[in-house]
C-alpha positions as protocol buffer text, in pm:
chain_id: "A"
residue {
  index: 1
  type: MET
  ca { x: 0 y: 0 z: 0 }
}
residue {
  index: 2
  type: SER
  ca { x: 151 y: 331 z: -106 }
}
residue {
  index: 3
  type: ALA
  ca { x: 174 y: 617 z: 140 }
}
residue {
  index: 4
  type: LEU
  ca { x: -66 y: 905 z: 95 }
}
residue {
  index: 5
  type: SER
  ca { x: 72 y: 1228 z: -41 }
}
residue {
  index: 6
  type: PRO
  ca { x: 57 y: 1536 z: 185 }
}
residue {
  index: 7
  type: SER
  ca { x: -217 y: 1690 z: -29 }
}
residue {
  index: 8
  type: GLU
  ca { x: -428 y: 1372 z: -11 }
}
residue {
  index: 9
  type: SER
  ca { x: -382 y: 1351 z: 367 }
}
residue {
  index: 10
  type: ALA
  ca { x: -483 y: 1716 z: 404 }
}
residue {
  index: 11
  type: ARG
  ca { x: -790 y: 1659 z: 185 }
}
residue {
  index: 12
  type: ARG
  ca { x: -901 y: 1362 z: 392 }
}
residue {
  index: 13
  type: ARG
  ca { x: -853 y: 1554 z: 715 }
}
residue {
  index: 14
  type: SER
  ca { x: -1064 y: 1839 z: 578 }
}
residue {
  index: 15
  type: VAL
  ca { x: -1339 y: 1593 z: 484 }
}
residue {
  index: 16
  type: VAL
  ca { x: -1341 y: 1449 z: 835 }
}
residue {
  index: 17
  type: LYS
  ca { x: -1353 y: 1797 z: 988 }
}
residue {
  index: 18
  type: SER
  ca { x: -1636 y: 1902 z: 758 }
}
residue {
  index: 19
  type: ASP
  ca { x: -1845 y: 1607 z: 878 }
}
residue {
  index: 20
  type: ARG
  ca { x: -1825 y: 1730 z: 1238 }
}
residue {
  index: 21
  type: PRO
  ca { x: -2090 y: 1976 z: 1355 }
}
residue {
  index: 22
  type: PRO
  ca { x: -1970 y: 2329 z: 1436 }
}
residue {
  index: 23
  type: ALA
  ca { x: -1870 y: 2406 z: 1792 }
}
residue {
  index: 24
  type: PRO
  ca { x: -2173 y: 2532 z: 1986 }
}
residue {
  index: 25
  type: ARG
  ca { x: -2190 y: 2891 z: 2108 }
}
residue {
  index: 26
  type: LEU
  ca { x: -2389 y: 2977 z: 2418 }
}
residue {
  index: 27
  type: GLY
  ca { x: -2539 y: 3292 z: 2265 }
}
residue {
  index: 28
  type: GLY
  ca { x: -2638 y: 3102 z: 1951 }
}
residue {
  index: 29
  type: ALA
  ca { x: -2788 y: 2823 z: 2162 }
}
residue {
  index: 30
  type: ILE
  ca { x: -2999 y: 3076 z: 2355 }
}
residue {
  index: 31
  type: ARG
  ca { x: -3128 y: 3232 z: 2033 }
}
residue {
  index: 32
  type: ALA
  ca { x: -3199 y: 2890 z: 1880 }
}
residue {
  index: 33
  type: ALA
  ca { x: -3382 y: 2780 z: 2195 }
}
residue {
  index: 34
  type: GLY
  ca { x: -3600 y: 3090 z: 2176 }
}
residue {
  index: 35
  type: GLY
  ca { x: -3689 y: 3014 z: 1814 }
}
residue {
  index: 36
  type: ASP
  ca { x: -3757 y: 2649 z: 1897 }
}
residue {
  index: 37
  type: PHE
  ca { x: -3990 y: 2747 z: 2179 }
}
residue {
  index: 38
  type: TYR
  ca { x: -4179 y: 2984 z: 1952 }
}
residue {
  index: 39
  type: HIS
  ca { x: -4237 y: 2721 z: 1683 }
}
residue {
  index: 40
  type: HIS
  ca { x: -4321 y: 2435 z: 1923 }
}
residue {
  index: 41
  type: SER
  ca { x: -4477 y: 2630 z: 2208 }
}
residue {
  index: 42
  type: LEU
  ca { x: -4801 y: 2430 z: 2235 }
}
residue {
  index: 43
  type: ARG
  ca { x: -4625 y: 2095 z: 2275 }
}
residue {
  index: 44
  type: LEU
  ca { x: -4358 y: 2229 z: 2507 }
}
residue {
  index: 45
  type: VAL
  ca { x: -4597 y: 2422 z: 2731 }
}
residue {
  index: 46
  type: ALA
  ca { x: -4822 y: 2117 z: 2761 }
}
residue {
  index: 47
  type: ALA
  ca { x: -4529 y: 1894 z: 2859 }
}
residue {
  index: 48
  type: ASN
  ca { x: -4404 y: 2159 z: 3102 }
}
residue {
  index: 49
  type: LEU
  ca { x: -4750 y: 2181 z: 3260 }
}
residue {
  index: 50
  type: VAL
  ca { x: -4746 y: 1806 z: 3324 }
}
residue {
  index: 51
  type: TRP
  ca { x: -4410 y: 1847 z: 3495 }
}
residue {
  index: 52
  type: GLY
  ca { x: -4546 y: 2143 z: 3691 }
}
residue {
  index: 53
  type: LEU
  ca { x: -4849 y: 1945 z: 3806 }
}
residue {
  index: 54
  type: MET
  ca { x: -4635 y: 1660 z: 3940 }
}
residue {
  index: 55
  type: PHE
  ca { x: -4392 y: 1907 z: 4096 }
}
residue {
  index: 56
  type: SER
  ca { x: -4677 y: 2089 z: 4272 }
}
residue {
  index: 57
  type: VAL
  ca { x: -4822 y: 1763 z: 4404 }
}
residue {
  index: 58
  type: VAL
  ca { x: -4486 y: 1652 z: 4546 }
}
residue {
  index: 59
  type: LEU
  ca { x: -4402 y: 1996 z: 4687 }
}
residue {
  index: 60
  type: LEU
  ca { x: -4738 y: 2077 z: 4845 }
}
residue {
  index: 61
  type: GLY
  ca { x: -4790 y: 1721 z: 4956 }
}
residue {
  index: 62
  type: GLY
  ca { x: -4443 y: 1715 z: 5110 }
}
residue {
  index: 63
  type: LEU
  ca { x: -4516 y: 2031 z: 5305 }
}
residue {
  index: 64
  type: ALA
  ca { x: -4831 y: 1869 z: 5445 }
}
residue {
  index: 65
  type: TRP
  ca { x: -4679 y: 1523 z: 5495 }
}
residue {
  index: 66
  type: PRO
  ca { x: -4297 y: 1504 z: 5450 }
}
residue {
  index: 67
  type: PRO
  ca { x: -4281 y: 1134 z: 5348 }
}
residue {
  index: 68
  type: ILE
  ca { x: -4440 y: 1235 z: 5016 }
}
residue {
  index: 69
  type: LEU
  ca { x: -4106 y: 1397 z: 4928 }
}
residue {
  index: 70
  type: LEU
  ca { x: -3975 y: 1043 z: 4878 }
}
residue {
  index: 71
  type: LEU
  ca { x: -4172 y: 1048 z: 4553 }
}
residue {
  index: 72
  type: SER
  ca { x: -3942 y: 1319 z: 4416 }
}
residue {
  index: 73
  type: PRO
  ca { x: -3757 y: 1076 z: 4182 }
}
residue {
  index: 74
  type: LEU
  ca { x: -4084 y: 1036 z: 3989 }
}
residue {
  index: 75
  type: LEU
  ca { x: -4029 y: 1389 z: 3859 }
}
residue {
  index: 76
  type: THR
  ca { x: -3761 y: 1238 z: 3636 }
}
residue {
  index: 77
  type: LEU
  ca { x: -4037 y: 1094 z: 3414 }
}
residue {
  index: 78
  type: PRO
  ca { x: -4187 y: 1426 z: 3297 }
}
residue {
  index: 79
  type: THR
  ca { x: -3833 y: 1567 z: 3292 }
}
residue {
  index: 80
  type: ILE
  ca { x: -3711 y: 1307 z: 3043 }
}
residue {
  index: 81
  type: GLY
  ca { x: -4026 y: 1368 z: 2839 }
}
residue {
  index: 82
  type: ILE
  ca { x: -3950 y: 1740 z: 2806 }
}
residue {
  index: 83
  type: PHE
  ca { x: -3587 y: 1674 z: 2721 }
}
residue {
  index: 84
  type: ARG
  ca { x: -3697 y: 1416 z: 2463 }
}
residue {
  index: 85
  type: LEU
  ca { x: -3900 y: 1682 z: 2282 }
}
residue {
  index: 86
  type: ALA
  ca { x: -3603 y: 1919 z: 2299 }
}
residue {
  index: 87
  type: ALA
  ca { x: -3365 y: 1656 z: 2164 }
}
residue {
  index: 88
  type: LEU
  ca { x: -3600 y: 1569 z: 1877 }
}
residue {
  index: 89
  type: ILE
  ca { x: -3626 y: 1938 z: 1791 }
}
residue {
  index: 90
  type: GLN
  ca { x: -3248 y: 1974 z: 1796 }
}
residue {
  index: 91
  type: ARG
  ca { x: -3216 y: 1670 z: 1568 }
}
residue {
  index: 92
  type: ASP
  ca { x: -3468 y: 1830 z: 1330 }
}
residue {
  index: 93
  type: GLU
  ca { x: -3706 y: 1534 z: 1358 }
}
residue {
  index: 94
  type: PHE
  ca { x: -4085 y: 1526 z: 1363 }
}
residue {
  index: 95
  type: VAL
  ca { x: -4214 y: 1620 z: 1710 }
}
residue {
  index: 96
  type: ALA
  ca { x: -4548 y: 1541 z: 1870 }
}
residue {
  index: 97
  type: LEU
  ca { x: -4664 y: 1579 z: 2228 }
}
residue {
  index: 98
  type: SER
  ca { x: -4705 y: 1202 z: 2246 }
}
residue {
  index: 99
  type: ASP
  ca { x: -4327 y: 1167 z: 2211 }
}
residue {
  index: 100
  type: ALA
  ca { x: -4291 y: 1306 z: 2563 }
}
residue {
  index: 101
  type: PHE
  ca { x: -4515 y: 1035 z: 2709 }
}
residue {
  index: 102
  type: ILE
  ca { x: -4359 y: 763 z: 2494 }
}
residue {
  index: 103
  type: ALA
  ca { x: -4027 y: 863 z: 2649 }
}
residue {
  index: 104
  type: TRP
  ca { x: -4167 y: 780 z: 2993 }
}
residue {
  index: 105
  type: ARG
  ca { x: -4197 y: 418 z: 2882 }
}
residue {
  index: 106
  type: ARG
  ca { x: -3890 y: 389 z: 2662 }
}
residue {
  index: 107
  type: LEU
  ca { x: -3649 y: 593 z: 2874 }
}
residue {
  index: 108
  type: GLY
  ca { x: -3817 y: 575 z: 3215 }
}
residue {
  index: 109
  type: ARG
  ca { x: -3571 y: 332 z: 3375 }
}
residue {
  index: 110
  type: ARG
  ca { x: -3276 y: 533 z: 3248 }
}
residue {
  index: 111
  type: ALA
  ca { x: -3429 y: 856 z: 3377 }
}
residue {
  index: 112
  type: LEU
  ca { x: -3514 y: 710 z: 3719 }
}
residue {
  index: 113
  type: ALA
  ca { x: -3167 y: 564 z: 3768 }
}
residue {
  index: 114
  type: MET
  ca { x: -2983 y: 876 z: 3655 }
}
residue {
  index: 115
  type: GLY
  ca { x: -3219 y: 1125 z: 3819 }
}
residue {
  index: 116
  type: THR
  ca { x: -3222 y: 942 z: 4153 }
}
residue {
  index: 117
  type: GLY
  ca { x: -2842 y: 936 z: 4154 }
}
residue {
  index: 118
  type: LEU
  ca { x: -2824 y: 1309 z: 4084 }
}
residue {
  index: 119
  type: LEU
  ca { x: -3083 y: 1387 z: 4353 }
}
residue {
  index: 120
  type: LEU
  ca { x: -2894 y: 1180 z: 4610 }
}
residue {
  index: 121
  type: CYS
  ca { x: -2568 y: 1357 z: 4525 }
}
residue {
  index: 122
  type: MET
  ca { x: -2733 y: 1697 z: 4564 }
}
residue {
  index: 123
  type: LEU
  ca { x: -2890 y: 1589 z: 4893 }
}
residue {
  index: 124
  type: VAL
  ca { x: -2560 y: 1460 z: 5033 }
}
residue {
  index: 125
  type: PHE
  ca { x: -2360 y: 1765 z: 4925 }
}
residue {
  index: 126
  type: GLY
  ca { x: -2631 y: 2005 z: 5042 }
}
residue {
  index: 127
  type: THR
  ca { x: -2644 y: 1836 z: 5384 }
}
residue {
  index: 128
  type: ASN
  ca { x: -2266 y: 1857 z: 5416 }
}
residue {
  index: 129
  type: ILE
  ca { x: -2274 y: 2228 z: 5327 }
}
residue {
  index: 130
  type: TYR
  ca { x: -2527 y: 2289 z: 5603 }
}
residue {
  index: 131
  type: LEU
  ca { x: -2340 y: 2079 z: 5860 }
}
residue {
  index: 132
  type: GLY
  ca { x: -2007 y: 2238 z: 5774 }
}
residue {
  index: 133
  type: LEU
  ca { x: -2139 y: 2592 z: 5802 }
}
residue {
  index: 134
  type: SER
  ca { x: -2327 y: 2515 z: 6123 }
}
residue {
  index: 135
  type: ARG
  ca { x: -2002 y: 2409 z: 6297 }
}
residue {
  index: 136
  type: GLY
  ca { x: -1852 y: 2754 z: 6258 }
}
residue {
  index: 137
  type: ASP
  ca { x: -1487 y: 2639 z: 6268 }
}
residue {
  index: 138
  type: TYR
  ca { x: -1214 y: 2585 z: 6010 }
}
residue {
  index: 139
  type: PRO
  ca { x: -1275 y: 2208 z: 5963 }
}
residue {
  index: 140
  type: GLY
  ca { x: -1643 y: 2282 z: 5912 }
}
residue {
  index: 141
  type: LEU
  ca { x: -1562 y: 2555 z: 5662 }
}
residue {
  index: 142
  type: ALA
  ca { x: -1335 y: 2314 z: 5473 }
}
residue {
  index: 143
  type: LEU
  ca { x: -1613 y: 2051 z: 5468 }
}
residue {
  index: 144
  type: ALA
  ca { x: -1865 y: 2307 z: 5343 }
}
residue {
  index: 145
  type: THR
  ca { x: -1626 y: 2427 z: 5072 }
}
residue {
  index: 146
  type: MET
  ca { x: -1560 y: 2077 z: 4939 }
}
residue {
  index: 147
  type: ALA
  ca { x: -1932 y: 1995 z: 4951 }
}
residue {
  index: 148
  type: LEU
  ca { x: -2011 y: 2316 z: 4765 }
}
residue {
  index: 149
  type: TRP
  ca { x: -1774 y: 2220 z: 4484 }
}
residue {
  index: 150
  type: GLY
  ca { x: -1933 y: 1877 z: 4473 }
}
residue {
  index: 151
  type: PHE
  ca { x: -2278 y: 2035 z: 4450 }
}
residue {
  index: 152
  type: VAL
  ca { x: -2165 y: 2263 z: 4166 }
}
residue {
  index: 153
  type: VAL
  ca { x: -2014 y: 1971 z: 3973 }
}
residue {
  index: 154
  type: THR
  ca { x: -2338 y: 1775 z: 4017 }
}
residue {
  index: 155
  type: VAL
  ca { x: -2541 y: 2065 z: 3875 }
}
residue {
  index: 156
  type: VAL
  ca { x: -2305 y: 2098 z: 3577 }
}
residue {
  index: 157
  type: CYS
  ca { x: -2325 y: 1723 z: 3511 }
}
residue {
  index: 158
  type: SER
  ca { x: -2705 y: 1739 z: 3531 }
}
residue {
  index: 159
  type: CYS
  ca { x: -2715 y: 1999 z: 3253 }
}
residue {
  index: 160
  type: VAL
  ca { x: -2506 y: 1768 z: 3034 }
}
residue {
  index: 161
  type: LEU
  ca { x: -2657 y: 1430 z: 3119 }
}
residue {
  index: 162
  type: TRP
  ca { x: -3026 y: 1504 z: 3061 }
}
residue {
  index: 163
  type: PRO
  ca { x: -2991 y: 1597 z: 2692 }
}
residue {
  index: 164
  type: LEU
  ca { x: -2765 y: 1295 z: 2635 }
}
residue {
  index: 165
  type: ALA
  ca { x: -3012 y: 1061 z: 2804 }
}
residue {
  index: 166
  type: ALA
  ca { x: -3297 y: 1190 z: 2585 }
}
residue {
  index: 167
  type: ASP
  ca { x: -3100 y: 1197 z: 2258 }
}
residue {
  index: 168
  type: PRO
  ca { x: -3273 y: 972 z: 2000 }
}
residue {
  index: 169
  type: ARG
  ca { x: -2935 y: 907 z: 1834 }
}
residue {
  index: 170
  type: ARG
  ca { x: -2800 y: 761 z: 2160 }
}
residue {
  index: 171
  type: GLU
  ca { x: -3110 y: 577 z: 2276 }
}
residue {
  index: 172
  type: THR
  ca { x: -2946 y: 237 z: 2224 }
}
residue {
  index: 173
  type: LEU
  ca { x: -2649 y: 320 z: 2447 }
}
residue {
  index: 174
  type: PRO
  ca { x: -2660 y: 186 z: 2804 }
}
residue {
  index: 175
  type: VAL
  ca { x: -2702 y: 438 z: 3082 }
}
residue {
  index: 176
  type: ALA
  ca { x: -2348 y: 373 z: 3206 }
}
residue {
  index: 177
  type: GLU
  ca { x: -2212 y: 480 z: 2866 }
}
residue {
  index: 178
  type: ILE
  ca { x: -2429 y: 793 z: 2872 }
}
residue {
  index: 179
  type: VAL
  ca { x: -2299 y: 885 z: 3219 }
}
residue {
  index: 180
  type: ARG
  ca { x: -1942 y: 816 z: 3113 }
}
residue {
  index: 181
  type: LEU
  ca { x: -1978 y: 1040 z: 2807 }
}
residue {
  index: 182
  type: GLY
  ca { x: -2131 y: 1316 z: 3019 }
}
residue {
  index: 183
  type: PHE
  ca { x: -1844 y: 1306 z: 3270 }
}
residue {
  index: 184
  type: LEU
  ca { x: -1586 y: 1309 z: 2991 }
}
residue {
  index: 185
  type: LEU
  ca { x: -1750 y: 1613 z: 2834 }
}
residue {
  index: 186
  type: VAL
  ca { x: -1748 y: 1799 z: 3165 }
}
residue {
  index: 187
  type: ILE
  ca { x: -1383 y: 1708 z: 3223 }
}
residue {
  index: 188
  type: ALA
  ca { x: -1284 y: 1809 z: 2870 }
}
residue {
  index: 189
  type: PHE
  ca { x: -1479 y: 2139 z: 2866 }
}
residue {
  index: 190
  type: PRO
  ca { x: -1537 y: 2246 z: 3228 }
}
residue {
  index: 191
  type: VAL
  ca { x: -1561 y: 2620 z: 3162 }
}
residue {
  index: 192
  type: ARG
  ca { x: -1798 y: 2578 z: 2867 }
}
residue {
  index: 193
  type: PHE
  ca { x: -2050 y: 2368 z: 3057 }
}
residue {
  index: 194
  type: ALA
  ca { x: -2009 y: 2570 z: 3377 }
}
residue {
  index: 195
  type: ARG
  ca { x: -2130 y: 2870 z: 3178 }
}
residue {
  index: 196
  type: LEU
  ca { x: -2429 y: 2668 z: 3058 }
}
residue {
  index: 197
  type: ALA
  ca { x: -2508 y: 2559 z: 3415 }
}
residue {
  index: 198
  type: LEU
  ca { x: -2484 y: 2920 z: 3533 }
}
residue {
  index: 199
  type: VAL
  ca { x: -2736 y: 3036 z: 3271 }
}
residue {
  index: 200
  type: VAL
  ca { x: -2968 y: 2745 z: 3357 }
}
residue {
  index: 201
  type: ALA
  ca { x: -2942 y: 2822 z: 3729 }
}
residue {
  index: 202
  type: VAL
  ca { x: -3020 y: 3190 z: 3672 }
}
residue {
  index: 203
  type: ILE
  ca { x: -3327 y: 3101 z: 3462 }
}
residue {
  index: 204
  type: MET
  ca { x: -3459 y: 2859 z: 3723 }
}
residue {
  index: 205
  type: ILE
  ca { x: -3392 y: 3092 z: 4018 }
}
residue {
  index: 206
  type: ILE
  ca { x: -3568 y: 3381 z: 3844 }
}
residue {
  index: 207
  type: SER
  ca { x: -3862 y: 3151 z: 3767 }
}
residue {
  index: 208
  type: VAL
  ca { x: -3917 y: 3041 z: 4127 }
}
residue {
  index: 209
  type: PRO
  ca { x: -4095 y: 3363 z: 4240 }
}
residue {
  index: 210
  type: GLU
  ca { x: -4296 y: 3356 z: 3917 }
}
residue {
  index: 211
  type: TYR
  ca { x: -4440 y: 3013 z: 3986 }
}
residue {
  index: 212
  type: ALA
  ca { x: -4660 y: 3017 z: 3677 }
}
residue {
  index: 213
  type: GLY
  ca { x: -4351 y: 3056 z: 3457 }
}
residue {
  index: 214
  type: LEU
  ca { x: -4174 y: 2772 z: 3633 }
}
residue {
  index: 215
  type: VAL
  ca { x: -4455 y: 2522 z: 3579 }
}
residue {
  index: 216
  type: SER
  ca { x: -4533 y: 2626 z: 3221 }
}
residue {
  index: 217
  type: VAL
  ca { x: -4223 y: 2760 z: 3044 }
}
residue {
  index: 218
  type: SER
  ca { x: -3890 y: 2748 z: 3227 }
}
residue {
  index: 219
  type: VAL
  ca { x: -3814 y: 2376 z: 3225 }
}
residue {
  index: 220
  type: ALA
  ca { x: -3896 y: 2346 z: 2855 }
}
residue {
  index: 221
  type: PHE
  ca { x: -3677 y: 2644 z: 2764 }
}
residue {
  index: 222
  type: VAL
  ca { x: -3389 y: 2508 z: 2973 }
}
residue {
  index: 223
  type: ALA
  ca { x: -3425 y: 2172 z: 2799 }
}
residue {
  index: 224
  type: LEU
  ca { x: -3411 y: 2339 z: 2457 }
}
residue {
  index: 225
  type: LEU
  ca { x: -3105 y: 2541 z: 2557 }
}
residue {
  index: 226
  type: ALA
  ca { x: -2923 y: 2237 z: 2695 }
}
residue {
  index: 227
  type: ALA
  ca { x: -3005 y: 2027 z: 2389 }
}
residue {
  index: 228
  type: ARG
  ca { x: -2887 y: 2300 z: 2150 }
}
residue {
  index: 229
  type: TYR
  ca { x: -2561 y: 2337 z: 2343 }
}
residue {
  index: 230
  type: VAL
  ca { x: -2476 y: 1986 z: 2465 }
}
residue {
  index: 231
  type: LEU
  ca { x: -2567 y: 1760 z: 2173 }
}
residue {
  index: 232
  type: PRO
  ca { x: -2348 y: 1934 z: 1909 }
}
residue {
  index: 233
  type: ALA
  ca { x: -2059 y: 1931 z: 2156 }
}
residue {
  index: 234
  type: ALA
  ca { x: -2117 y: 1561 z: 2225 }
}
residue {
  index: 235
  type: ASP
  ca { x: -2132 y: 1485 z: 1852 }
}
residue {
  index: 236
  type: ARG
  ca { x: -1797 y: 1655 z: 1801 }
}
residue {
  index: 237
  type: PHE
  ca { x: -1643 y: 1475 z: 2100 }
}
residue {
  index: 238
  type: ALA
  ca { x: -1788 y: 1127 z: 2038 }
}
residue {
  index: 239
  type: PRO
  ca { x: -2009 y: 1085 z: 1727 }
}
residue {
  index: 240
  type: PRO
  ca { x: -2331 y: 892 z: 1799 }
}
residue {
  index: 241
  type: PRO
  ca { x: -2397 y: 550 z: 1647 }
}
residue {
  index: 242
  type: PRO
  ca { x: -2490 y: 568 z: 1277 }
}
residue {
  index: 243
  type: ILE
  ca { x: -2856 y: 559 z: 1184 }
}
residue {
  index: 244
  type: ALA
  ca { x: -2954 y: 222 z: 1043 }
}
residue {
  index: 245
  type: ASP
  ca { x: -3065 y: 219 z: 680 }
}
residue {
  index: 246
  type: PRO
  ca { x: -3437 y: 128 z: 680 }
}
residue {
  index: 247
  type: GLU
  ca { x: -3401 y: -33 z: 335 }
}
residue {
  index: 248
  type: THR
  ca { x: -3134 y: -277 z: 458 }
}
residue {
  index: 249
  type: GLN
  ca { x: -3286 y: -609 z: 558 }
}
residue {
  index: 250
  type: PRO
  ca { x: -3137 y: -767 z: 873 }
}
residue {
  index: 251
  type: ALA
  ca { x: -2964 y: -1102 z: 834 }
}
residue {
  index: 252
  type: GLU
  ca { x: -3152 y: -1415 z: 931 }
}
residue {
  index: 253
  type: ASP
  ca { x: -3071 y: -1573 z: 1268 }
}
residue {
  index: 254
  type: GLY
  ca { x: -2758 y: -1781 z: 1242 }
}
residue {
  index: 255
  type: ASP
  ca { x: -2649 y: -1626 z: 910 }
}
residue {
  index: 256
  type: GLY
  ca { x: -2507 y: -1298 z: 1042 }
}
residue {
  index: 257
  type: HIS
  ca { x: -2150 y: -1424 z: 1079 }
}
residue {
  index: 258
  type: LEU
  ca { x: -2165 y: -1600 z: 743 }
}
residue {
  index: 259
  type: THR
  ca { x: -2292 y: -1288 z: 567 }
}
residue {
  index: 260
  type: SER
  ca { x: -2025 y: -1068 z: 721 }
}
residue {
  index: 261
  type: ALA
  ca { x: -1758 y: -1327 z: 638 }
}
residue {
  index: 262
  type: ILE
  ca { x: -1865 y: -1336 z: 275 }
}
residue {
  index: 263
  type: GLY
  ca { x: -1863 y: -957 z: 265 }
}
residue {
  index: 264
  type: ALA
  ca { x: -1515 y: -947 z: 412 }
}
residue {
  index: 265
  type: ALA
  ca { x: -1385 y: -1202 z: 163 }
}
residue {
  index: 266
  type: ARG
  ca { x: -1544 y: -1035 z: -140 }
}
residue {
  index: 267
  type: PRO
  ca { x: -1285 y: -855 z: -356 }
}
residue {
  index: 268
  type: ARG
  ca { x: -1297 y: -476 z: -346 }
}
């Protein structure tokens, strides 16, 4: 096999680079999320209202009877539904409100496992922040500082993991692979995703006093923003599995290895 000439190597590298999506920009992602919300507002508001209804039941019920707060992980179901709509919009696929509820069934286990883990991490770090500050000494301050950093990292990872978990191009990946990819993205681009988490946190904090906005708009807009920012970055970092050709017929049981062997032996 002859070695490639420098011009041929440069051409192939340019082809590979052209296949990669452009690097996401936070300002562009915010503008795109606003346009997405405008064009799909009915579906997104409806899905956000379902999330808001469940959130209100857990919150108000927990205030009346604290054990109801143990149902908080169930909020991951409407959350994955909203992020599924956002991911489909980012992928420029057909979107219907039913896709949000289909995601409850298809991605529910993934959402419950991942969301429960994130909630537990936030609870542990938040408790350590409180305990450290309540001590009022240097060891307590050190504990609170480390717990605060852990809480911040958990929030940043949450902003990255939810769009990845809802991505239709990565639906076949196991949840462990999704979590691994999310952690690698945060490690590779900590400042980029910290900026995203800061914008998300500001949006959610501003929405809390305006409760109507929180239960009808904010979660959907945050999902759109995260999908527009995270998925292109993930595609550049680790391209998703290729989409199967619907016209290609799968091999019969027992003939897959034979078919691939014949294809490998066929002259090119």
